[in-house]
N, C-alpha and C positions, 0 to 999 in steps of 0.2 A: 521435960521429957524430950521435946524437940531438940534442945541443945545437946543432950546426951546422944541422941540418934545421929545428929550431924557430926559430932566429935567421933563417933564410932565409924561413920562412913569415911571421913577424912583419914582416920588412922589406918583402916583397911586399904584404902586407895594408896596411901604412901608406902605401905608394906609391899603391895603387889606391883607397884610401879618399878620398872627396871632402874637400878642405880648405877651410875657410871663407875667403871673400874679405876678411873683417874680423872681429875679435873686439872687442866693446864691453864696457866695464867700468862698474860702478856709479858714479853721480855724485850721486844724491839719494835720501834715505830718507824724504822727506816729499812728498806730493802737493800741487802748487800749484793755484791756482784754475782754470787751463786743464785740467789733468788731471781735476779733480773735475767741471768743466762737461761734459767729454766723457763721463765716467762717467754723469752724470745724463741726457745725451742718449741714450746707449745704453739706459738703463733705460726711457726713454719708448718705445723700440722693442720693449719686452718681452724684451730680451736677458737671459738668466738670471744676472745678477750676484749675486743674493742681497743681503746687507747689506754690500757692498764699501766704501761710503764711510766706514763706521765702523771699518774695519779699520786696524791699524797696520802692515800688512805691505807697504806700498807701497815700491817700489824703482825708481828711474829709471836708465836707462843712457845712455851716450854716444849722440849722434846719428850716423846714417849716411845721407848724401844727403838731409838735411833731415827724416828720420824718427827719432822718439824712442820707443824701447820702454819700456813701464812694466809691471811685474809686481806682482801682489798676490794674496792669498788671499781668496776671497769667504766669505760667511756659511755656505756649505755645506761649506767646507773644500777647494773646488776651487782649483787654481792657475790664475790668469788672466793674460792678456797682452793689452795693447792697444798699437797703434802709432799715435802721434800725429804729425800733420803740423801744426806750429804756425803755418804760413803762413796757415791758414784760420781758425781751427784745424779740423782734420778728424781723424776716426779712420779709418785706412785698413785696418787689420787688427785683428781681435779674436778671442780664443779662450779658453775655459775648459775644463779637463780635470780629471778626478778624480786623486787622488794615484797615482803609479806610471805615468802615461801621459806620453809625450813631449809637451812644450808648445812650439808654434811658431805663428807667424802670418805670412801672406803679404800682400805689397803688390804690386799690379799696376803695370807700368811706365808706363801712361798713365792714372792714377787720376782726375785732374781735368783739365778743359780749361785750357790755359795752364800746365800743371804743369811747374815747373822743378826739382822735388825729385829726380827721377830723369832729368834731362836727358841726352840722348845715348843712351838705351836705346830700342831699337825697340819699337813697339806690340806688346803681348803678352808682354813680359818680366816676370819675377817676381823679387822680392826676398824671401827667406825669412829671418825672424828666429827663431832656435832658442834657446830658454832653456836655459842650462846651470847656473844657480844663481848662481855668483859671476861669471858673464859671459854674454854673448849672442853666439852665432856667427851671422854673416850670410853667406848664400849667394846669389850673383847668378846668375840663369838668364836670360841674354839670349835673346830670340826672334831668329830669323833675320830679316834685313831683308826677305826675300821674303814674310814673314807679313803685312806691312802691306797 
């Protein structure tokens, strides 16, 4: 009886839990010049990256709607994430957290004028990139079309 109850609880929990719209896998372990340029740009804005450019922890993931997530560990040991739109290039989402804290970055649906990276999403939509280590889960939160 207890086994049946536990199986039912796990089944209901997995159904109710949000499922990612996409799962992205690693494609690069070395930062290219665009990634390093975006990192330098963020450093000029006094974003607390530490000594990130010298780290060997860079990992790039597959693109989603034109956005490319990059992970690295900064000089403080914080896990960092930046989302690059190579059409500009632009950094649309960036975040650093201490070890043990969930790492994610959000990108808005209408980030740039003339933006085609998230075409078809109503203004106010959010794309959340959630770092999982060996993958990145992407959750799409479209705004209602009435929000425009």
